[in-house]
N, C-alpha and C positions, 0 to 999 in steps of 0.2 A: 903629386903628393896629396894635394887637397882633395882631388877627385877620389883617390884611393881611400883616404880617410873618411870621406862622405859615404862611399859604398860600404865601408866597414860598419859605420854607425847605422846605416840603413839595413844592415843585415845581408849585404851582398858582397861577394868576393870579386876580385878582379877577373878571375877565370872561373868559369862554371866548374863545379865539382864533376869530375869524370865518373860516369855511371856505367857499369857493365851489366848487361842482361844476358843470362845464360839461356841457351836453347838446346833442345834435344831433338835430333833428326833420326828418324827410323827409316831405313831403306833396305832394299835387297839388291846386291850387285848382280850383274848379268850372269846367268847360269843357263845351262842346257840340261834339262832333266835334273839328275842329282850330281852332275859333273860341273866343276868350275870351268869357265872358259879361261884357262890359264894365260893364253896369249893376250887376251884383253886385259887381264889383271896386271900382267907385267907392264903393258903399255900405259895403263892408268897410273901405275906407280911412277913410271918414268916421267909422265906429264907432271905429277906432283913435284918431283925433284926439280923440274924445269920451271917451277913457279906457276904452272897452269892448274888452277884449283877449281873446286866447285864453290861458287860464291852465292850468297843470299843477300838481297837488298829489300828492305821493307818499304811498303807504300802506306802513307798516312791516310787514315779515313777522316781525320779531323783538321789537318793543317795543309794548306795549299802550297804548291810549288810556285814561288813568285814568277819563275820563268814561263809557266804555262799560260799566263795571262795573254801572252802574245798570240796564242792560238785561239783567243776569244772563248776559251773554255778552260776552267780551272781543273787541275789534276792534283792528286795527293802528292805530297812531298816525298821524295825518295831518301831513305836513310843511307848511311855509309855501308858499303859492301863488307860482309864478313865471310871468311872461308870456313868450310867444314874442317874440323881439326882431326889430326891423327889418322888420316886415310891410310898411310903407309903402315903404321904400327898396329892398326886394328886388324886382327886375324880374321879372315873370311872363313866362315864355316865350310866344312867339306860337303855338307848337304845344304839344300835350299833352306835358308833361314834368314831372319832379320838381323841386321847389324845396326848398332846404335852409335851415333857420333855426337860430339859436343860442338856447339858453335857459340862463340862469345861475341856479343855486339857492343860496340862503343855507342851507348844509347844517346841519341839526339833527342832532347826533351821536346823539340818541335815536331817530332813524329807523332807524339800523343798516342792515340790508339792505332795500331797497325791493322789495316783492313785487308792487306794482301802482301805478297812478296814476289819479287822477280828472282829467278834462279838461273845461273849461268853454269853450264857444264863444259869445262874446257878440257875434259878428259877425252880419251879415245873412244870409250864405250858408254852405252846407255845404262841406266840403273832405274829401279822401281822405287819411287819416292812414296812412302806410306804416310808418315805424319811429321809435323813439326810442332813442338810444344815450347812456348816461352813461359818461363817462370818469373814471377814478381815484376811484371811490367809496371813501371811507376804509374800509379793512379788506376790501374786496371787489373792487377793480379795476373792470373794465368790466362794465356791466350792460346787457343788450339787451332791448328790447321789440319784438316783431313784431306790428303792429296790423292793417294791411290792412283798413281799415273806414272807411265814411263817417261823419263827425261833423257832425251838424246843429246849428243854433243851440240853445242851452240851453233856450229857451222851448218847443221841441218835445218835450222829455223830462220825465218825472215825476221821474227821478233822474239825477244826473250820469253821463256815460259813464265806464266803467271799463275799463282794460286791465291785463293781468297780464304779469309778466315771462315770458320765454320758456323756462320750465321746466315739465315735465309732472309732475303729481301724481295718484295715485289719490285718491279722496275722503277716505279715512281717513288718508292720508299728507300731506294738505295742511296747511301751517302753520296752527295753530289760529286765529291772528289774521286770516287771509285767508278762512276758511270762511264767515263771514257774507256777505262780498262775493261769493264764488263762488255761493252759494245764491241771493242776491237777483238776480244777473244772470240766472240760469236762469228765475226767476219772470217777469222782464221779457220774455224771449224767448218764453215760452209764451203771453203775453197773457191776456185774460180771456174769449176766445171770442165776443165781441160786437162789433158795430159795423163800419162800413166802414173798411178799413185804408188809411192814407195812405202816401205814399212814404217819409216819415221814420220810420214805425213799424218796429220791429224784431221783428215777431211771426211765428212759425212755427206754423201751425195747419192743420187738415185740413178738407177739404170733398169732396163728391161731384162728379162731372163733370156738373154741372147747368147749365152755362153754354154748352153747345154748340148748343142749339136756340133757336128764337124762337117762342113760342106765338102771337104777333101775326100771324105769316105761316104760313098752312097748309102751304106747301111746306117750311118750315123747322122744323116741330115735330119734336122728337126726345125720346126717353125720357131720364129721369135715369139716368145710368150710375153704379153703385155704390150700396151701401146696401140691396140687395134680393137675394133668392135668384134672381130672374129675371135681373137684370143686375148681377152682382158685378163689382167693379173695385178696383184700388188707389186710394188717396186722392190728391188733388192739393192744392196749397197754397190755403188759404182767402184770399179777397179781401174778403168781407163786403159785396158789393154788394147792393142791395135786390132782393127777389123781384119777378117780373113780376106784373102785375095779373091776367092771365088764368090764370096757373098759379103759385101761391105756392111750389111746389117748384122752380121754375126761376129761376135768377138772371138779372137783367137783363144784357144784353150791352152792351159799349161800342162806339161807332162805329169802323169800320175805321181811320179816320184817326187815332184815338187808341189804336190797338192796342198801340203801344209804351209806353203809359202804364199798362198793366194792372199791378196790384200784384204785386210779389214783393219780399221784403225787399231793401233797396237794396244790401246787400253781395252779393246773389246776382245782381245785374244784370251785364250785359256790361261789361267795362272799356272805356275810350274807344277804344282801337285796334280791338278786336274789334267794338264797336258800329259804328264807322265802316266797317269792312270788310263787315260783315254787311249794313248798309243799302245800301252802294254796290253790292255784288254782287247784292243782291236787286233793287234798282231796275233795274240794267242787265239782269238776266235777265228781269224782267217786261217790259221794253221789247222784248227779243228775242222774247218771246212775242207781244206786241201787233203787232209789225211784220208778220210773216207773215199775221196775221189781217187786217190792213188790205190787204195785197197780195191776199188772197183775194177782196176785194170786187170786183176787176176780173178775176178768174180765171174761166174758163168753168165749172169744176167746183166753184167755191167751196170748201167745207170738205173737200177731198180732196187727198192727194198724188197727182198724176197718174202718177208713176213713181218708181222708186228714185233716178233722177237728181235729181228734185226734192228728195229728202231729202238727197242728197249736197251739193246746192248750199248747204245751211245751213252747211256747214263749209268749202266751197271758195271761195264768193264772198261770202256775207253778203247782207243785204238792206238797201236804203236806205229811210229813212223818208220817205214822201211829204209834201210841204209842204201846208199847208192847215189846216182846222179840227181835224183829228185831232191834228196836231202841237201846235196851240195848246192842245188839251184836256190833253195830257200835261204840257205846261209849266205849266199852271194847277194841276195836281195834284201837282207835285213841289215840296216846300218849298225856298225859296231857298237855305238853307244846304247843301242836298245837291247843288245844280247843279254845283258844282266837282268833286264826285266823279264825276258822269257825264261831264263834259267832259274828264276825264283821258285818255279814249280818243282815238285819232287821227281819228275821224270815219269813215274808210273801213271800219274793222273793228269799229265799235261794236256792230253787230248780227250779227256773225259768231260762230257757236258754235265752241268748240275741238273739234278732231277727236277723237272717242272712241277709246281705244286698240283697241277691238275691231275697228275697220276701218282702222287705220293701216297694218298690214302687208299686209292682204288684204281687199278690200271684200266678199268673198263667203264667206270661211271660217266666219263665224258661223253659216251655214245648214247646216253639216255635222252628221251624226249624232254624230260624235265630240265636237264642240264643245258641242252640245246637252247631252250627258251630262257632259262635263268640268266645265261650269259648276256642276253639282250638287256638285262636290268642291272647286272653286277659284274659283267665281264670287261673286256678291254675296249668294247665299243658300245657303251650304254646310252648313246646319244642319238640313235637312229629310230628306235621303236616309236610308234605313234598309236594313238587311239583311232580305231576304225569308225568313221562317222557316217559312211554310206556303203551300201552293199547292193550290187557288187562294186568293187573299187573301180574308179575311173582314171583315165590318163589325162595329163595336161600337155602332152606332146601335140605339136601342130599336125592336125589330121591331113592337111594338104601335103605334108612331107612324109608322114609316117602312117597314114591311113587310120583305121580303127585299132587303137591300142588299149581299149577298155578290157577289164578282166573278164575271163570266161568262167571264173569260179561262180557256182550257182548254189542254190539252197540245198540241193540233194548232196552236195559235197560236204556240207558242214552240219546239217541239222542233227544227225545222230550223235554229234560230239559236243552238244551244248548243254549236257546234263539236264535234259528235259525242258529247257527254256525254248520258247519260240524265238525265231531269229530277230524279230523286231523288238522283243523284250530284251534280248541280249545286247542289242545296240543301244536301246534307251537306257539300260542300266550300266552302261560303260563296261561291258564284259568282253568286248571284242577288240583286238589290237592287230596291227599290221607292221611287218618289217618290209618296206617297199624299196626294192632295188630294181625297179622296172624302168621308170622314166629316165633315170640318170644313166643307165647302161645301154638301153635299147639303141640309141643312135650310134653306138660303137660296136654292137654285137657282130654285125656282118664283117667289119674290118678285123676285129679281134679273132674271129673264127677263121679268118683266112691265114692266120699264123698257126703255130703249133698249139696254142691255147684253144679250148673249146668251152664256151660258157652259154648260159641262158640269162635273159633278164628275168628276175624272180619277184614274186610276191608271196609272202608267208602270212597266213592268218592264224592268230592265236586266241585262245579262250582263257579268261581269268577264272580260276577255280575258287571254290569256297575257302580253301586253305591259304589263299593269297598267292599261289603259284600259277604260272602260265603253262598251258599245254598247246603245242602246235597242232592244228587240225587240218590244214590244207596248204599245199605249196603249188604255185603256178609257175611252170617253166615255159618261157616264151622265146621264140626266134622270129626274126624278120621273115616276111614272105620270101620264098626262094626266088621268085621272079622279080619283085620290085618292092622297095620299102613302102611305097605308097599304097600297097595292097594290104597293109596292116600286119598284125602279128599272127603267127601260128603257135598255138599254145596247147599245153597238156596240163592237167590238174592231177596231182598226186595227193592221196589222203592217207591218214594214219593206218598202219597195219602192224601187227605184232609178230606174225609168222608167215611162212610161205614166200612165194615170189614177190608178193605185194610188199612184204616187210623189207626185202632187199631193195626194191624200187624206192620205197620210202627213205631208206638209209641214204641212197644216192641223191635223192632229191634234197635232203637236208645238207648233204655235202656241197651241192651246187650253191645253195644259199650261203653256206659258211665261206666258200671261196669268194663269193661276191662281197660278203660282209668284210672279209679280210682286206680286200682291195679298197673298198670304200673307207674302211677305218684308216688304213695307212696313208692313202692319198688325200682324203678329205678331212676326216675327223682329226687326224694327227698332223700331217704336213700342212695342208692348206689352212685349216681353221685355227692353228696355233702358230706354227713356225713362220709360214709365209705372211700371214695376216699381221703379225706383230712387228715384223722387221721395219716397215715404214714408220711405225710409232717410235722405234728406237732411233732411226735416222732423224726424224723431225724434232724429237726431243733434244738431241744434241745440237741441232742447227738453230733452233729457235728459243729454247729455254736455257738460260745461263745456269751454270752450276750454283749460282746464288739463288736461283728461283725455287720457291718451296715445292712446286710441282715436279721440278727436276729431282729434288731430293726425295720426294715421295716415290717416284716411279723408277729411279735409277737402279735400285736393286732388282727390279723385275725385268730388266733388260740384260742382265749379266750373261755373257757368253752367247747370246742369241745370234748375233751377226757371225760369230765364229763358227758355230755349228751349222748355220745355213750355208756359209761359204764352203765348208767341208762337204755338205750335202751336194752342192752343185758340182763338185769335182769327182765324187765317188759314188753317190747314192742316186740322185735323180737325173744325172746326165745321161746322154745317149749311151746305151750298152752298160750303164751303171748297175749297181746291185739291185735297185728297185726294178728296173726294166727286166733284169734277168730272173727275178724271183716272183713277180706278180703277174697275173693274167693280163693286165692292162698293157704290158710290154712297152713298145715304143709310143703308144698313145697315152701313157700315164699322165704326164704333166698337161698335155693338151686336154685330156678329159677333166682334170682338176680345174682347168681354165673355164670350161663350160659350166662347172658347178659354181665357180666364183661369181658368175653373172647374177646368181641369186643370193649372194651373201649380203646380209644387212647388219650393220654394226650394232644398233640397239637390240637386235634379236639375240645377240650373244650373251646378254644378261641371263643368268640361269632362270629366274622366275619367268621371264618372257618366253624363253625357249620351251620351258615345261608347258606353259599354257598353249603356245602355238602348236605343240605336238599333241595336245589333248591329254597330257600326262598329269595335268593339274588344272584346277579351276580357282579363280580368285574367291577367297572366303576370309572375311575380316575376323572371324571367330577362331580361325586355325592359326597354328604357329607359322610365322613368316608371311601371313596373309594368304596362304595357299592351302588348298586341300588336295592331296595327291589322289589321282585316280586309282593307282595301285599303292596301297598304304605301305607295303613292304617293297619299296623301290630303292635299294641301297644307295645308288648314285645320287638320287634326288634327295633322300633323307639326309645323308651326310653332307651333300653339296650345299643344301640350303643353310645348314648350320655354318659352313665355311663362308658362304656368300654373305650371310648376315654379319658375321664377325668382320669380314673385310670391309663391308659397307659402313659399319659403325666406326671402325678405325679411320677410314677415309673421311667420314663426316667430322669426327673429332679434330682431325688434322686440318682439313680445309677451312673449317670455321674459325680456327685460330688466326689464319692469315687473311681470310676474306670475311670482312665484317658485314658486308651488304652486297647487293647485286652490282652496285656502281663500281666497286673495286674490281669485280670480274670484267665488266665492260671496258674499264679504263686500263686494264692490264695488257699493254701492247705486245709483250712477249707471248702471253697466253693466246691472244687472238691470232697472232701470226702462226703460232704452233698449230692451232686447230684448223686454220685455213690451209696450211701447207699439207697437213695429213690428208685432207680431202683433195686439194688441187694438184698435189705432186705425188704423195705416197700411195694414194688410192685413186689416181687420176682417171682411170678408166671408168670409175663409178662416181665421178665428182658431180655429175648432174642429177644424181638420184635424190628424190625429195625426202628420203627418210633420214638423211644426215642430221643428227641432233644439233641443237644450237649450243652456243657457249656464252650465254647472256646472264646466267644467274649462278649463285653459289650452288644450288641444287644441280645445275648442269655439270659443274666441275666435279661434284661428288659422284654423280651417276656415271659420267664418262670415264673417270679414273677408276671407279670400281670395276667396270667392265674390263678395262685394260689389265688390271691386276688379276682379276678372276681368270681371264684367258691365259695370261702368262704363267700363272702358278697352278691353281687347282684344276682347271680344265685340262691343261697339258698333262698334269700328273695322272688324272683319271684315264686318259687315253694312251699313256706311254708306259708307266712303270709296271703295269700288269702284263705287258706283252710276253715276257718269258714265262710267267706263271701259266698262261693259257696257250700261247702259240709256240712255246718251246717244245711242245710235243706236236709235231706236224699233223698227225691225223685229226687233232682237235680243231686246228685252224689252218687248213691247207691254203696255200696262196695261189694255186692255179689248178685247173682241170684240163686233162689232155684229150678227153673224148666225151662225146655226148652220151646221153642215156642209150644203152644198147636196145635195139629194136628186136622184138620176137623173131625167132627163126633165123638168127644170125649167130656166128661162132662166138661173138662177144657176149651175147645174151646167154648162151648156154654156159659159157665160162663163168659168168656172173652168178648164175643160179647154182652151178656146181660148187664154186668156191667164192662166196661173197667177199671174203677178206682180200683175196688176190685180185678180184675184180675192182675192189675199192682202191687198192694200192696202184693198180694200173690206170686208174682214172685221175687220181690226185697228183700233186707235184712229184717229179722223180727225185731220186736220192740226192744228187748234187744240188739241185735247185732248192730242195728242202733244207739241206744243211747250210747252204749259203744264207738262207732266210733266218735260220735259227742262230747262226753266228752273228748276223746283224742285230737281231732283237736282243741277244744276250748283251751286246754292248749298250744298246739303247735303254735297257731296263736296269742298268747298274747305277748306283749312286757313287760318285767319286769321293775321295777322302776329304776334299775341301768344300763339300756341298754346303750351301747356306739355305736354310729352310724358312718357310713362311713364319713370321714372328721373330726372325733373327736378322741381325745386321752384321756387316763385315767389321764395323768399328762401333764400339759402344758410344763414342762421342760423335755420332754422325750428325748431330745438330747441337747448337748451344742453347736452343730454345727449350725451356723446361717443360712447358705444357705438352708439346708434341712428344717429348720423351716419356712423360707420364701416360699419355694416351697409348703410346706404343707398348708400354709395359702392361697396360690393361688388355691390349690386344693379345699379347703373349699369354696372359693368364686365361683368357677366354679360349684360346686354342688348346691349352692344356685340359680345360673342362670338356671340350669337344672330343679330345682323345679318349677320355674316360667314358664318355657316352658311346663312342663307337665300340669300344671293348665290351661294354655292357650289352649293347644290341647284338653283338656277334655271339654272345653266350645265351641269348634268348631263343629257346627252341621253338617258340611260336613263329618266329621270323625265319621261315624256311629259305628265303632267297639270300640270306646273309652268308650262308655256307654252301648250301646245295648238296647234291649227291656226291660231289667231288671233295667235300669238306675243306673248301678254300675260303677262309673268312674274308669278308670285304674290308680291306684296309687301304685301298688306293687313295682315299681322301683322309687318311690318318696323317696329321701334319708332320710329325717328327719321324726320324729314321736314323739308323747308323749307316755306314758305307756298305756297299755291296748290293747283292741281289736280294732285296728285302720285300718287295711287293708293297711297300708303303712309303710315306714321306712326300711332302709337297715342297719341292724346291721353289725358291722365289721366282725363278725365271724359266723360260724355254731354253734350257742349257744343254740339252743333248737329244 
């Protein structure tokens, strides 16, 4: 009685007043496309009735658990578990949508500030947890958790899932009571390096590209790519499948029908909307490819386009699917749940391709010399052209292996096309340029030409005219010596011609160049230099940088869906006999060839300003915008790219300087140092001894390296991907293969070429089926899905609780809007002839924003397709 009276006088009650804190949980239940998984839903409700709930338990960032002292390390105190309310009574939408649930906590005052929470899912099925928001936390107000992660049933985990509050901490600044949880989470994500990984595993690990071939099929045998000096390569995500019996170094492949089941951590998989769009567009495009093939069965010339009109019919009329066993076969191979996606079309236009921009304004302008050259500056592969610094061009190939590979182009081939300039003056004034596909291809020409493909190693010389446009003036076509590679190249030089037989030869010479450029673009500029290069950064970031780390928060949006699309590529695109091998001249040597190019990859050279200077397309000039003066003033990729590069770098600088106050904080950041080491030692292990790897010792190092990663993931990928359909959707403009070499005089092929140049052209480039498979592929790759997130956007507005980074990000978004206006203005400036060209296709590939669909613009945050 006295004690109670004393507490009353002192303002205390015998029992603490009970405090309830309300929380709002936003999640998505398990769905497949737009269909509910009703079986899972029923089972989940049954679990609820049996008392098996989804519970949440908070972790204090300010009060220690007394029992943790026995571990010699303090941990945050755990609050009382609280269950998500009204799971049964909350109606799940019939389409993929968010569901909101209430959770009420009996608040323990000793929790103080919650720094994280444990969640236990005792249901049958997984769900996608988006956010948890607490209102009126005593002494702290609103506390927000951004989760965006799949939570599987507890039985699938060795430890309960943990999520942290939405605040970034460097490792040594993390509240002490949260550090054990932070470190244990990283151990889980690294895995133990053994066993086959299942869909609920949250493991990021490395493997070689040893799942592309099939040793059981002689035609599908491919070397292991990565892990050797002969075939170096970036690492890909480990799946842990069993090795094949015939070759223990090769991983077993999964059947094509299960290709969508290939392991990537579930949080790296496409979201529902994108998954739906990707499958729908993919199935529709493959049908478009199959239909012309079926129609070819009754065509006199079978696997040929008979004329350019045949090609135009793909866009003007479309092709109807013949009834019969072929249609039945398609229906049998399309899962029932996808049929509604295919039936969304009106029937009449289901198999009609969209008209590519390159022929919308003019159906023949693509074939001009000016457009041929302009696309090297503003087309789908604007990253290969270089300034010509010496004449004649020389080779860097080992003469002991390949003999004399120097160019045979001479003064008399080019002098009359230099607008009156002497050759040395043209070189001194930076008027000569080269598209050089010689050294990269020559080691493979003999092997490629032993297949159905027939190519040359090529060099193309171009002259910069007074109006700022380029004109091609000489093309060198080279073959290895018929007797022995060591005897050097056998070359012929083709020069500009407007009429007669020489004009036909010139047209074909440009075609061989374009075929090479198409292969180099897809294999190197696109696949290797964006998709493959970035995947090790994705893996290392998840293994070494906690979700609490500011650099993880900075880079995470730029890794969205990359592992998923790369895994898909390994099963249907770059695998043996996959779409890429079937459509490009490189065939079965495709990934092997990209491995040889990877040997010369240098990370710091991926910075746009560095790349431009190395290619001679810019020189350093402190008086010019961005510190560079472009060699070709009207170079749309470089002009727009430098604006985007500068905006990214400013944003990264503002962000990083908020967390890193000096160089010591960088050097003492254990997670950051482990991350950067692992990228080199594991992710890009075949190049780990290269001296060019940048350091990670200063704040500027962090800024420079992160800027490159974001540039490659977003803008560079967009520049070489989303224009594919605009230019290559019309096969004659970007053929992917050539089937015969230049016809020699006094042969039937030569006479046919002279008599009917168009037919000769069509018999040289990719055949009908191969072309349409390629078009179907790039139509998928060029589309933006409905849930795309673009540069300057985030999935969640509350992606961080730190105010200054949010303000810097808002500034970044405003800068991108200014850049959009500048791009539109430049595209209407008639003095800038390279912005639109003869085909009247404005350069918008580095225009940041876009809507969904086949737009030819928009910079998604990540390498997502």
